[in-house]
Legacy VTK file of the C-alpha trace (Angstrom):
# vtk DataFile Version 3.0
C-alpha trace
ASCII
DATASET POLYDATA
POINTS 289 float
0.000 0.000 0.000
2.951 2.321 0.563
3.928 1.746 -3.066
0.345 2.498 -4.116
0.448 5.749 -2.136
3.646 6.785 -3.883
2.089 6.097 -7.268
-1.079 7.997 -6.356
0.842 11.192 -5.633
1.993 11.261 -9.270
-1.520 12.386 -10.191
-1.303 15.662 -8.281
-3.604 18.454 -9.399
-3.988 16.905 -12.858
-6.764 14.677 -11.506
-8.607 17.340 -9.470
-11.323 17.492 -8.301
-11.165 13.704 -8.500
-8.980 11.804 -6.010
-5.373 10.764 -6.388
-5.339 6.962 -6.549
-2.603 4.375 -6.891
-2.925 0.619 -7.425
-0.567 -2.341 -7.188
-1.365 -5.921 -8.273
0.413 -8.753 -6.455
0.489 -12.490 -7.132
2.539 -15.113 -5.345
4.380 -12.405 -3.422
5.462 -10.575 -6.582
4.269 -7.285 -8.082
2.915 -7.986 -11.565
1.230 -4.680 -12.327
0.742 -1.128 -11.107
-0.792 2.175 -12.139
-2.249 5.471 -11.007
-4.947 7.925 -11.986
-3.088 10.267 -14.346
-5.611 12.930 -15.355
-9.181 14.042 -14.775
-11.535 12.029 -16.992
-8.856 9.464 -17.820
-8.681 5.760 -16.870
-8.655 5.062 -13.142
-5.655 3.623 -11.319
-7.140 0.112 -11.221
-7.591 0.019 -14.995
-4.076 1.306 -15.623
-2.723 -1.363 -13.273
-4.709 -4.132 -14.972
-3.556 -2.994 -18.421
0.065 -2.964 -17.267
0.050 -6.737 -16.687
1.668 -8.438 -19.697
-0.315 -11.665 -19.553
-4.021 -11.279 -18.651
-4.114 -14.830 -17.313
-1.731 -13.787 -14.524
-4.492 -11.614 -13.054
-6.548 -14.666 -12.061
-6.246 -15.161 -8.297
-4.165 -11.990 -7.782
-4.573 -9.343 -5.055
-5.155 -5.684 -5.861
-3.932 -3.061 -3.388
-5.545 0.328 -4.063
-5.530 3.538 -2.022
-9.251 4.189 -2.576
-12.176 1.775 -2.806
-12.827 0.871 -6.474
-15.845 2.583 -8.018
-19.008 0.600 -8.720
-20.825 3.284 -10.722
-20.614 4.748 -14.203
-19.047 8.185 -14.477
-16.609 9.435 -17.079
-15.282 5.859 -17.124
-16.884 2.409 -16.617
-17.074 0.877 -13.097
-13.693 -0.434 -11.970
-15.300 -3.084 -9.752
-16.724 -4.840 -12.810
-13.403 -4.818 -14.625
-11.619 -6.167 -11.538
-14.073 -9.065 -11.215
-13.948 -9.793 -14.957
-10.139 -9.943 -14.841
-10.333 -12.668 -12.192
-8.640 -10.698 -9.400
-9.516 -12.593 -6.218
-8.917 -10.013 -3.502
-9.122 -6.219 -3.234
-7.470 -4.384 -0.341
-8.339 -0.679 -0.101
-6.783 2.075 1.987
-9.880 4.286 2.274
-13.592 4.264 1.505
-15.063 6.163 -1.420
-17.754 8.547 -0.091
-19.597 8.224 -3.410
-20.153 4.504 -2.861
-23.279 3.157 -1.192
-24.180 -0.361 -0.149
-22.071 -3.471 0.169
-18.538 -3.811 -1.106
-16.243 -6.778 -1.590
-13.134 -4.762 -0.736
-11.178 -5.249 2.490
-10.171 -2.040 4.265
-6.898 -1.441 6.050
-6.654 0.250 9.426
-3.870 2.044 11.236
-1.209 4.497 9.991
-1.386 3.555 6.307
-5.165 4.029 6.293
-4.675 7.497 7.777
-2.173 8.281 5.025
-4.711 7.251 2.388
-7.324 9.469 4.022
-4.927 12.418 4.266
-3.895 11.988 0.640
-7.390 12.858 -0.553
-8.603 15.294 2.100
-9.514 17.753 -0.662
-11.688 15.174 -2.444
-13.385 13.902 0.716
-14.319 17.436 1.819
-15.563 18.325 -1.673
-17.868 15.276 -1.694
-19.108 15.245 1.897
-19.354 18.984 2.639
-20.178 20.185 -0.899
-17.422 22.791 -0.718
-13.656 22.959 -1.229
-11.148 22.042 1.446
-9.954 25.392 2.811
-6.374 25.905 3.940
-5.510 29.226 5.590
-1.897 30.394 5.569
-0.770 33.240 7.828
2.752 34.606 8.332
3.449 36.289 11.687
6.497 38.036 13.077
8.284 36.765 16.182
6.140 39.119 18.274
2.834 38.222 16.583
2.321 40.899 13.910
1.209 40.176 10.332
1.982 43.623 8.903
3.486 46.979 9.832
1.286 49.803 11.211
-1.558 50.717 8.883
-1.347 47.326 7.194
1.848 48.267 5.375
3.491 45.121 3.997
6.738 43.939 5.483
8.827 40.836 4.818
8.280 38.248 7.557
9.160 34.843 6.099
12.519 33.542 4.907
13.323 31.907 1.557
12.623 28.399 2.842
9.187 29.440 4.091
8.533 31.266 0.817
9.182 28.045 -1.114
6.738 26.236 1.174
4.061 28.833 0.381
4.600 28.362 -3.346
4.384 24.582 -2.931
1.062 25.078 -1.146
-0.157 27.217 -4.034
0.793 24.464 -6.475
-1.168 21.901 -4.464
-4.404 23.915 -4.390
-6.693 24.589 -7.330
-7.458 28.151 -6.212
-6.003 30.880 -4.031
-8.201 33.483 -2.315
-7.280 36.933 -1.014
-9.107 40.128 -0.131
-8.809 43.278 -2.220
-6.926 45.080 0.581
-4.120 42.542 0.223
-3.976 43.181 -3.518
-3.871 46.951 -3.033
-1.254 46.832 -0.276
1.060 44.083 -1.591
0.282 43.693 -5.317
1.056 39.966 -4.942
1.748 37.614 -7.825
-0.093 34.671 -6.176
1.537 32.214 -8.558
4.011 29.348 -8.320
7.404 30.885 -9.036
9.583 29.164 -6.429
8.271 25.656 -6.933
7.007 23.261 -9.563
3.410 23.155 -10.672
0.575 25.048 -12.239
-0.553 28.445 -10.947
-3.838 28.275 -9.022
-6.947 30.190 -10.032
-6.619 33.607 -8.357
-9.777 34.775 -6.575
-10.070 38.340 -5.250
-12.866 39.407 -2.914
-13.639 42.933 -4.089
-17.171 44.109 -3.322
-16.585 47.672 -4.551
-14.404 47.146 -7.621
-11.153 48.503 -6.168
-8.739 45.991 -7.757
-6.247 48.023 -9.849
-6.310 47.211 -13.567
-2.540 46.797 -13.532
-2.466 44.423 -10.545
-0.289 41.326 -10.958
-3.239 39.062 -10.111
-4.924 40.259 -13.318
-1.970 39.370 -15.543
-4.031 36.744 -17.419
-7.528 35.279 -17.574
-6.876 32.830 -14.744
-8.490 35.060 -12.116
-11.910 35.962 -10.780
-12.983 39.129 -9.029
-15.892 38.377 -6.708
-18.262 41.258 -6.071
-21.477 41.694 -4.085
-24.107 44.351 -4.526
-24.660 44.385 -0.766
-21.041 45.150 -0.005
-20.149 41.795 1.566
-19.440 38.496 -0.116
-21.312 35.472 1.235
-18.391 33.114 1.798
-20.490 29.975 2.234
-22.322 30.641 -1.022
-19.030 31.406 -2.764
-17.507 28.119 -1.611
-20.560 26.199 -2.805
-20.273 27.895 -6.202
-16.579 27.016 -6.435
-17.347 23.398 -5.544
-19.992 23.267 -8.272
-17.319 24.520 -10.672
-15.106 21.550 -9.782
-12.787 23.320 -7.365
-12.003 21.038 -4.435
-9.238 23.015 -2.724
-8.691 26.676 -1.854
-5.650 28.257 -0.220
-6.488 31.507 1.573
-3.839 34.123 2.363
-6.003 36.494 4.423
-5.793 39.772 6.244
-7.585 40.137 9.597
-11.036 40.867 8.122
-11.096 37.870 5.796
-9.589 35.569 8.415
-12.241 36.389 11.009
-15.000 36.086 8.402
-13.805 32.568 7.569
-13.555 31.758 11.261
-17.110 32.945 11.975
-18.424 30.947 9.021
-16.583 27.808 10.225
-14.769 27.595 6.901
-11.229 26.782 8.023
-10.170 23.159 7.588
-6.461 23.695 8.131
-4.516 26.636 9.556
-0.835 26.992 8.702
1.111 29.627 10.655
4.568 30.566 9.437
6.492 32.338 12.178
9.340 34.663 11.270
12.361 35.453 13.427
12.082 39.212 13.080
10.251 41.370 15.645
8.244 44.331 14.355
7.500 45.975 17.715
4.151 47.272 16.493
1.757 46.799 13.621
-1.280 44.782 12.592
-2.304 41.581 14.372
-4.697 38.726 13.655
-6.257 37.226 16.771
-5.917 33.503 16.101
LINES 1 290
289 0 1 2 3 4 5 6 7 8 9 10 11 12 13 14 15 16 17 18 19 20 21 22 23 24 25 26 27 28 29 30 31 32 33 34 35 36 37 38 39 40 41 42 43 44 45 46 47 48 49 50 51 52 53 54 55 56 57 58 59 60 61 62 63 64 65 66 67 68 69 70 71 72 73 74 75 76 77 78 79 80 81 82 83 84 85 86 87 88 89 90 91 92 93 94 95 96 97 98 99 100 101 102 103 104 105 106 107 108 109 110 111 112 113 114 115 116 117 118 119 120 121 122 123 124 125 126 127 128 129 130 131 132 133 134 135 136 137 138 139 140 141 142 143 144 145 146 147 148 149 150 151 152 153 154 155 156 157 158 159 160 161 162 163 164 165 166 167 168 169 170 171 172 173 174 175 176 177 178 179 180 181 182 183 184 185 186 187 188 189 190 191 192 193 194 195 196 197 198 199 200 201 202 203 204 205 206 207 208 209 210 211 212 213 214 215 216 217 218 219 220 221 222 223 224 225 226 227 228 229 230 231 232 233 234 235 236 237 238 239 240 241 242 243 244 245 246 247 248 249 250 251 252 253 254 255 256 257 258 259 260 261 262 263 264 265 266 267 268 269 270 271 272 273 274 275 276 277 278 279 280 281 282 283 284 285 286 287 288
């Protein structure tokens, strides 16, 4: 299953909002096939693993290890469970349950640390399915004495190069990144993946009054959305539902105090990442965490 987990991670954001899945086929103590879900709408990991076996007859009586319970329904691809049974695979061991599946299953489910790893691997997918909204990660950088900005919200460098690379890796992992318009006006951030590998996320700016500058870096291409509200305040729960309906299963938020507390009040924080710098500012803007 550890090998299957490693294979699954190869899928990355290319499979989103679907899950990352890896599969390994074993017979007589030897790996005879393996595969992973490579892109959204493409063959599932189980099918890629089955097709990788040179002699179909070797599949009879084999065991399939897969990080997520094989599907039993038609979607963009046929049900994997049917193909597994037709191939003659005798045993299926899964690392996590598929929240889409209902009723009985013939799969065996692992418990313990490896099962937790399988669950963690697809936390975006599980939240998207069960809560009908994206998984929301909030990243905040604070100085050694607890400030997020200089007086008046003036931007100041807090993180080091290592922490900056971590932030860009987080951006690459998430389908979208969300900030408030005040952050755009104060920092003019790029919000892309420059210090790591991966695709830039969709850039979402909360801007109820149309204050985003036309020359802002976040508007450098069409991969951005400016969210406005006639009433002067964006309904975050409704926004997240809309994003989920658009196939976005993960959002990284880099908030100022107002946006952070709005997310907190709406119970829309799944994971909070705090990057603490070594520098003390003495005074400035704080977020009460």
